[in-house]
Rosetta silent file (secondary structure, phi, psi, omega in degrees, C-alpha in Angstrom):
SEQUENCE: NLDFADVRTIMAGMGKAMMGTGESSGDRRAIEAAEAAISNPLIDD
SCORE:     score description
SCORE:     0.000 S_00000001
   1 L     0.000  143.148  174.429   83.923   85.212   88.724 S_00000001
   2 L  -112.711  142.367  171.161   83.017   83.528   85.492 S_00000001
   3 L  -119.519  177.776 -174.970   82.734   79.831   84.976 S_00000001
   4 H   -60.621  -35.625 -179.844   82.385   77.841   81.724 S_00000001
   5 H   -63.377  -38.303  176.880   78.563   77.892   81.878 S_00000001
   6 H   -65.101  -45.089  179.332   78.640   81.719   81.915 S_00000001
   7 H   -60.928  -46.578 -177.525   81.037   81.836   78.953 S_00000001
   8 H   -64.094  -39.926  178.753   78.959   79.312   76.993 S_00000001
   9 H   -62.122  -46.278 -178.164   75.743   81.283   77.674 S_00000001
  10 H   -64.396  -40.235 -174.209   77.277   84.571   76.533 S_00000001
  11 H   -92.319   -0.945 -179.188   78.790   83.071   73.376 S_00000001
  12 L   -60.882  125.520  176.932   75.903   80.835   72.330 S_00000001
  13 L    73.226   15.185 -177.800   74.930   81.568   68.730 S_00000001
  14 L   -97.225    2.214 -179.608   77.588   84.232   68.286 S_00000001
  15 L    87.853 -150.618 -176.422   79.641   82.473   65.602 S_00000001
  16 L   -74.300  149.014  175.780   83.370   81.964   65.886 S_00000001
  17 L  -149.333  159.469  179.884   85.276   82.985   68.945 S_00000001
  18 L  -138.149  136.860  174.916   88.772   82.630   70.292 S_00000001
  19 L  -125.955  136.579  179.005   90.086   82.625   73.849 S_00000001
  20 L  -149.709  168.866  175.552   93.718   82.709   74.732 S_00000001
  21 L  -126.986  150.511  178.468   96.142   83.627   77.481 S_00000001
  22 L  -147.869  151.568 -176.824   99.363   85.595   77.369 S_00000001
  23 L  -141.876  139.586  176.954  101.902   86.655   79.903 S_00000001
  24 L  -162.153  174.471  175.977  104.742   89.214   79.812 S_00000001
  25 L  -143.412  167.003  178.485  106.608   91.820   81.773 S_00000001
  26 L    98.510 -170.956 -174.707  108.350   95.093   81.051 S_00000001
  27 L   -65.133  -32.130 -178.331  107.356   98.243   79.219 S_00000001
  28 L  -104.318   28.982 -173.757  105.561   96.466   76.397 S_00000001
  29 H   -60.617  -38.790 -178.487  103.911   93.861   78.568 S_00000001
  30 H   -66.466  -45.728 -178.545  100.313   94.549   77.445 S_00000001
  31 H   -66.325  -44.927 -177.618  101.194   94.324   73.748 S_00000001
  32 H   -67.584  -36.451  178.275  103.391   91.252   74.165 S_00000001
  33 H   -68.434  -39.053  176.950  100.796   89.460   76.295 S_00000001
  34 H   -65.582  -41.659  179.349   98.062   90.175   73.736 S_00000001
  35 H   -64.044  -40.153  178.099  100.253   88.984   70.906 S_00000001
  36 H   -64.238  -35.196 -178.936  101.096   85.814   72.836 S_00000001
  37 H   -68.177  -31.986 -176.293   97.421   85.198   73.468 S_00000001
  38 H  -102.382   -6.909 -177.273   96.519   85.301   69.778 S_00000001
  39 L  -100.109   86.874  179.787   99.597   83.721   68.181 S_00000001
  40 L  -122.348  120.169 -179.670   98.808   80.019   68.253 S_00000001
  41 L   -65.011  -12.678  179.196   99.952   77.938   65.275 S_00000001
  42 L   -85.227   -8.956 -178.594   96.959   75.642   65.735 S_00000001
  43 L   -95.294  128.413  176.217   94.508   78.443   65.000 S_00000001
  44 L  -102.820  160.157 -177.605   93.669   79.098   61.356 S_00000001
  45 L   -72.625    0.000    0.000   92.173   82.335   60.039 S_00000001
């Protein structure tokens, strides 16, 4: 298990990072879940 302190320690000083979640089902579930995790209109490039 990871908690926020673990994530913060790992990412400290690493520059920009993004975390997201995605959910899907069916034959393309991995691709659709990954796309859902990174397609957030509030995130800029």
